[in-house]
C-alpha positions in Angstrom: 31.5 118.3 91.4 32.2 118.9 95.1 31.5 115.4 95.9 34.1 114.3 93.4 36.9 116.4 94.7 36.3 115.2 98.5 36.2 111.3 97.6 39.7 112.1 95.5 41.1 113.0 99.0 39.7 110.1 100.7 41.6 108.0 98.2 44.8 109.9 98.9 44.6 109.5 102.7 43.8 105.7 102.0 46.8 105.5 99.8 49.1 106.8 102.6 47.5 104.6 105.5 48.2 101.5 103.2 52.1 102.6 102.4 52.5 103.4 106.1 50.9 99.9 106.8 53.1 98.3 104.3 56.5 100.2 105.8 55.0 99.0 109.5 54.9 95.6 107.8 51.1 95.0 108.0 50.3 94.0 104.2 47.3 92.2 103.7 46.8 89.3 101.5 48.1 85.9 102.2 51.4 86.4 101.0 51.4 89.4 103.4 49.9 87.4 106.5 52.6 84.5 106.0 55.5 87.1 106.0 54.0 89.5 108.9 56.4 88.2 112.0 59.6 87.9 110.0 58.9 90.8 107.7 57.8 93.2 110.8 61.6 92.3 111.9 63.0 92.9 108.5 61.3 96.2 108.6 62.6 97.3 111.7 66.1 96.2 111.2 66.1 98.2 107.4 64.7 101.4 109.1 67.4 100.9 111.6 69.8 100.8 108.8 68.2 103.6 107.0 68.4 105.6 110.3 72.1 104.9 110.8 72.9 105.5 107.3 70.8 108.9 107.5 72.5 110.0 110.7 75.8 109.0 109.3 75.1 111.6 106.0 74.2 114.2 108.4 77.5 113.9 110.6 79.6 113.7 107.2 77.4 116.3 105.9 77.9 118.7 109.1 82.0 117.9 109.1 82.3 118.8 105.5 80.2 121.8 106.3 82.8 122.7 109.5 86.1 121.8 106.9 84.4 124.2 104.1 83.9 126.6 106.6 87.6 126.4 108.3 88.9 126.4 104.8 86.9 129.5 104.0 88.2 131.4 107.4 91.7 130.3 106.5 91.6 131.6 102.9 89.9 134.8 104.1 92.9 135.3 106.6 95.7 134.4 103.9 93.9 136.5 102.0 94.3 139.4 104.6 97.6 139.1 105.2 98.2 139.4 101.4 96.5 142.3 101.2 98.5 143.9 104.0 101.9 142.9 102.2 100.8 144.5 99.3 100.1 147.5 101.0 103.3 147.2 102.3 105.2 146.7 99.6 103.5 149.2 97.4 104.3 151.7 100.1 108.2 150.8 100.1 107.7 151.2 96.4 106.3 154.7 96.4 108.8 155.3 99.2 111.6 154.2 97.0 110.1 155.8 93.9 109.9 159.3 95.8 113.3 158.7 96.9 114.7 158.3 93.7 113.0 161.0 92.2 114.1 163.1 94.7 117.9 162.0 94.2 117.1 162.3 90.4 115.4 166.5 91.1 119.1 167.1 93.3 121.2 165.7 90.8 119.8 167.8 87.7 119.5 171.0 90.0 123.2 170.1 91.0 123.8 169.8 86.9 121.9 173.1 86.6 124.0 174.9 89.1 127.1 173.9 87.5 126.3 175.0 84.4 125.3 178.4 85.6 128.6 178.7 87.6 130.1 178.1 84.1 128.4 180.4 82.2 129.1 183.2 84.7 132.8 181.8 84.7 132.7 182.6 80.8 130.7 185.7 81.1 133.5 186.9 83.6 136.3 185.8 81.1 134.4 187.6 77.9 133.9 190.5 80.0 137.5 190.8 81.3 138.7 190.1 77.9 136.7 193.0 76.7 137.7 195.1 79.3 141.3 194.1 79.0 140.8 195.1 75.2 139.8 198.2 75.9 142.3 199.5 78.5 144.8 198.5 75.7 143.2 200.6 73.1 
C-alpha cells in the first residue's frame, strides 16, 4: 500500500518535469526534435509576451487600485464636508427655532400683560361705578 502512494508521487514528479520540458521546448519524439531550435525561440518569445502581458496587467491593477483609493479618499472628504455643513445647518435651524420660540413667548407674555391690564382697568371702572352709586345712594 505504501509503495503505491510513493509510486503515484513519482508519477506526479515526472509529469511536472515533462511539463517543464515542454515549456522549455525540449519535447521528445521526432516531431519535437524537428522543431526544437525554432520551438525554443518561439517559446522564449511566447514567454516574453506573457511576461509583458502580466507586467502590464499588474501595472493596470496597481493603477486602478490607486485610482480607487484616491476616489475613496475624495468621497470620504466630501462626506466629511457634508457632515460639517449639516452640523452648521442644524445649529442654524436650532438657533432660528429658539429665536422664534423666544419671540412667540415674548408676544404671548405681552398679550397676557395687556389682557391683565385691561382686566384691571375694567375692575377699577366697575369699582368706581360701584363707589359712585354708593356715594349717590
